[in-house]
N, C-alpha and C positions, 0 to 999 in steps of 0.2 A: 502493499499499499504506499509506503513511503516513497518508493521509487516512481510512482505515478505523481507524487506531488512534487517531486524534484524536477521531473521533465515537464510539468506545466508550468512550474516556475520560469524554467529557461526559456519555453515556448512564449510565456507571457512578455519576459524580456526582450525577445527578439522581435516581438509584434510591437511593443514599444519602441524599437531602436528601427526598426524599418518602415514605421508608420502603418504597418498592415499589408506591405506590397506583396509580401509571400504568403497570404491568408489561406490559398489553397494548396500550400506547401508546408505543412504543420513540421515535418523533418528539418526543413530548411530553417524554420523559425528556430526551433530548439538547438540547433547547431549555431546558430549566431548568437543565441544566449549563451551557450556553452564558451564559447570564442570569447564574447565580452567579459564573462568572469574570471576566464583564464587570464585574459590581458590583464583584467583589473589586478588579480592576485600576484602577476610577476612583477607590475609595476609597483606596487604596494611594497613587494618581499625586495626589489632593489632600492628603492626608495630608503628602508631601512637599514640595508646593507651598506649602502652610501652615506648615511648619516651617522654611522657608528664611529 
């Protein structure tokens, strides 16, 4: 059940970022959400490491 919530969260993020352009392609929205959060995580990690 938790996996469904996570994929829904990623899909909603992808939809917000793309403005609903991939509305018929839910997998694409989900992938965009995953990429967005991965990028955010990497940037935060780099910022943390560089600021030490």
